[in-house]
N, C-alpha and C positions, 0 to 999 in steps of 0.2 A: 071946781077943784081941779088942779093941774095934774099932769101925769106923775110928777115926782111925789106929790102928796098921796096920790092913789097907791103908788108903789110902796111908800113908807107904811101906809095903813095895812096893806097886804102882807108885807114882810114882818110886821110886828103883831099881827092878830090872827092870821091863818094858822090852823093846827100845824105844828112843826113837822110831824111825820109826813103829812100830805105835801107840805111846802118843800121839804128837803127832797122828796121823791120827784116832785114836778121839776125842780131846778136841776136835779141830778140826771134826768133822762138825756138831755142834750150833751151834758158833759161826759157821761159814760160813753155815749156813742162817739163823740169826738176823740176821747182818749183811746178807745178800742180801735177806731179806724186809724188814728195816728200811729199807734203801736203796730197795727197790722201792716201798714206800709213800711215800717222799719223792718218787720219780719220779711216782707216781700222783697225789700232791698237785699237782705241777707240771703233769701232763697235764690234770687236771680244771680247774685254775685257768686253764690255757691256753685252754680252750674258752670262757672268759668274755671274753678279749681280751688283746691285747699289754700294755695298761696294767695289767691284773690281774697278769700274770706279772711285770712289772717291779716292781710294788708289793710283791709277796711277796719278790722277789729283793733289794729294798732292805733288808728286815728280817733277812736272813740274818746280818749281823754281830752282831746282838743274840742270835740263837739260838746263834751260835758262841761267844759269851762265856759264856752260860749253860752250854753244853756243856763249855767249857774248865774251868770250876770243878768241874763234875761229874766230868770226867776227872781233874782234879787230886786231888780227895779219893778218887775211886774207884780210880785206878791207884796213887796213893800208899799208900792203906790196903791195897789188894789185894796189891800187891807185898810190903809189910811182912808181911802175914798169911801169905803162901805161904812166905816165908823163915823166919818164926817157926815155922810148922808143920814145915818141913823140919828145923829145929834142935830140934824137939819142945818149943817154948815156948808151950804152949797158952794160958796166962794172958795173955801179951802179945798174942797173936792176938785174944783176946776183947775186950781193952781197945781195940785199934786198930779193930776192927769197929764198936764203938759210937762211937768218936771220929770216924771218917770219916763215918758216917751223920749224926750230929747237927750236925757242922760244916757239911756240905753243906746240910742243911735250913735252918739258920740263915742261911747266906749267900744261899741262894735267896730267902728272905723279904726280906733286905736289898736284893737286886737288884730284886725286884718293887716295893718301896716307892720306891727311887730312880728306877726306870723311870716310875712314874706321876707322881711329883712333877716330874720334868724331861722329861716326854714331848714337849712341843713342841720343846724344844731338841735332844732326841735325834733326832727326825724330821728336823730341819734338818741336823744333823750327818751323818745317813745319806744326805743328798741328796734327801730327800722334801720338796722345796719347789717352788713354782710357777715359780721362776726357772730351774730346771734340768730339771724333768719336767712332764708335763701335770697339771692339777688332779685328773683321775680317778686317776692313779697315786698322788698324795699321799693321796687318800681311802682307797684300797685299802691303802696302807702303814699308815695310822693304824688302820684296822679290824683288820688282821692283828696289829699290835704289841700291841693291848689283850689279846688272849687268850694270846699268847705270854708276856706278863708275868704273867698270872694263874697260868699253869701252871709258872712258873719254879722254885718250890721242889720240886715233884714231878718235873720234868724233870731237874734237877740231881741229886736224890737217887736217881732211877732209875739213873743212870749209876754211882753208888756201889754200889748193890745188885747191879747187873749184873756189875760188875768183881769185887766181893768173892766172888760165887758162882763166877765163872770161875776166879779165882786159887786157889780151894779145890778145884778139880776137879769142880765141880757145874755144868758148862756146859749140861747138859740142862734144868735148872730155869731158868737164865738165858734159854735159847732160848724156853721156853714163855711167859715173861713178855713178851719182846720181840715174838715172833711174834703173840701174842694182841692186843697193842696195835696192831701194824701192820695186822692183818686188820680190826680194828674201825675204824681210820682209813679204810681203803679202802672199807668199807661206808658209813660216815657221810659221806664226801666227796660222792659224787653225790647222796645223799639230802638233805643240807643245802644244797649249792651249787645244785642244779637243782630237786630236789623241793620244797624250801621257799623257793627263790629267794633264798637268803641270800648268794650269790656268794662273795666272798673271806672275809666274816665266817663263812660256813659252813665253809670250809676251816680257818680258824683255830680255830673251836669244835671241829671234829672232831679236830684235832691236840691241843688241850688235854684233851679227854675221854679220848682214847686214851693220852696220857701218864699221866694219873691212874690209869686202869685198869691200865696196865702197872706202875706203881709199887706198887699194891696187890698184884698177883700176885707180883711179885718179893719183896715183904716177907713174904708168906705162905710163899713158897718157902724163904726164909731160915729161917723158923720150923720148917718141916716137914722140911727136909733136915738133913744132918749138919754144916752150916756153923756157924760161930761165931754164937751168938745175940746179938742187939742188945739191950742192957739199959742204961737210963739211968744206973745206978749205976757203970757202967764208963766213962762219958764222962770224958775227961781233956783238959785244955788245956795241959799242961806242955810244956816245950821238947823233952823226949825224944820225945814222941809227934808233935809238930808237925814236928820235924826228920826223924823217920822217914817221915812223909808227904811232906815236901818232897823228900827224896832221890829218890824214884821219881815223884812227882807233878809236879815242876817242869817236866820236858820236855813233858809232856802239856799243862800250863797254857800254856806259851809257844807250843807248836805250834798249839793251838786258838785261843789269843788272837790270835796273828799271822794266822791264817786269817781272823779277823774283820776285822782292819785291812787285810789284803790285798784282801778283797772290797770293803771301803769304798774303797780306793784305785782298784780296778778300776772300780767304779761311777762314781767321780768323774771318772776319765779318760774314761769313755764319754760323760759329759755335757759335757766341755769342748769348746767349739768346735762343738757340734751343737745343732740346734733340739730342743725337747722331744720331738717325735715320733721323731726319729732316736735320741735318748738312750733313750727307752722301748724301742726295738727292740734297741739294743745291750745294755742291761741285761738284757732278757728273754733274749737269745741267750746271754749269759754265764751266766745262771741255769740255763738248760737244759743247757748243756755241763757245768757244774759237777755237776749231779745225775747226768748220764749217766756221767761219768768216775768219780764217787764210787761208782756202782753197780758198775762194773768193778773198782775198787780194793777194794771191800768184801769181795770173795772172798779177796784176799790178807790183809786185816786179820783176817778170820775164821780163816784158817789160822794166822796169827801169834799169835792169841789162844789157839789150841790149844798153841802152843809155850811161852807165858808161864808157865803153872803148872808145866810140866815143868822149865823153866829155874829158877824160883824155888825149888821143892822141892829140886832137886839141888844148886843153889848153896848153899842153907842146909845141906844134908847134906854139903857139901864134895866132891861127886862131879863134879868139873870136866870130866872126859872126856865125861860124858853131856851136860853143858851145851854143849860144843863140837860134839859130834856132832849134837845136835838143831838147833843154829843152822845148820850147813852143810846139813842136810837141808832146812830151810826156804828157804834161799837157792836151792837147786837147783830145788825145786818152784815157788817163787814167781816166779823169773826166767823159767822156761819158760812158765808160765801167762800172765804179763803180756805176754810177747812175742807170743803168739798173739792175745790180746785187743787189743793195740795194732794189729796188722796188720788185724784185722777192723774195728776202729773207723776206721782210716784209709780203708779201702775203702768202708765203708757210712756215712760221716759224714753225708752229705746226707740220705739217707732216714731216718736216725735222728732228726735234728733236725726234719725235717718231720712226724714223728709228734706232736710237741708243739705246733707252731704252723704255720699255713699262710701266714704272712706272709713274702713273698719276701726282705725285708730281714733278718728274724730268721734265716731259713735260710741266707742268704749269709754273714752274720757268724759264725753258729754253726758252719758247716761248716769255715771257715778256722781258727777257734779250736780246734775239736776235733782237726783233723788235726795242728796244731802240737803239741798236748798228747800225741798218740799217739806222736810221734817220740821222746820221752824217757820214755815211760811205763814201759818195762821196767826202767829204773834205779830205780824206786820200790821194787822188791823188796829191793835192797841197803839203801836208806835206811830202809825200814820195819822190816825184820828186825833190822838193827844197832841201831836206836833202841830196839826192844823189848828186845834183849839188854842194852844199857847200863842201861835202866831197871830191869830185874830184878836186876842184880848191883850196883846202887847207884852206878854211875858217873855221878853227876849232872851233872858238867861236860860230859863227852863227849856224853851224851844230850841235854842242853839245847842245846849248840852245833849238833848235828846236826838237832835239831827246829826251831831258828829259822833255819837256813841257807837252806832252800828258800823258805819263806814270807816271812821277814824280810830277812835279809842280801842275798839274791839277787833276790827279787821286788819288794819295796817300794822 
């Protein structure tokens, strides 16, 4: 019996609670470490000044768009692959593996070129103009954007490799790639920001280098594991394959894309009616709160990512009772954990924000924003788990509506 058949038997017969937990351990670790290095980035940049934190915060929408397309091709191809393997259609899984990878790499290159050609206009659109924020903030935003664009092809494709590994039950390899990149980023941040006095440019360079190294490790992990191998001859652009990716990838694209516009709207609102100094403080506060809440939410995302391959395999194998049982298990665990985290966040909001900036205005704005977010935080367990379920079983309309409701229909 080959490795693929052994994995199929394990994914479709092992008790779902035990299986989800086992697959979730490496994904929780990778999500927490990745989120932690984002917080470390914010922490080190925060030591440079409020303007530096605001400048980096202004570039988040661009990063979110790059991630949105990475998630689109990654979740779209990964979901297809897990269902195909569950239905024992290995040839289709191999084709989709290559298609998701090369589509992401090509689109990442396109985004990089567009970003450099229209860089001044993009900065103005993001709110990085001297009419709304200080000149120092504009300069920091410009510096940070340069390296984010350079790394765009590798950043987007890393999300594809990560998701494909996870959806094939190889979360441990995914964790190694993500954690290694995160650790390198944390090492390079203080070295470049303070040691070489590169300030925000150093933070951006550290992020770009770590993304490239993470991409390389994830690609090697794909070759060395029992995952579907990525071969150029398997690359397809036909409607069948694009539709297959769209079915599961569209919700992720809309969710992440709207996160970009939501941040843009929030930054614009912060600048309206305020002088540049106050706008810098508000944008910096929202940036810090976003990173802190994402760190707490990343644990649930990691747990849900342990559920996704179980859902995909068993849905493809038509074992719907196991899909239902694993979904309910995730709801119970996720809801309980987020309730505890939201209570702690509400109580300790002020000292948490003060870790990143000692600016009284940033702390005051950030404390209020974080406490309001904690009030509804436990509900995210239902939203996230249900969205993952709909993506995995191909309910594209329901998954997309749920994905856009919070960031788009309700927030913007």
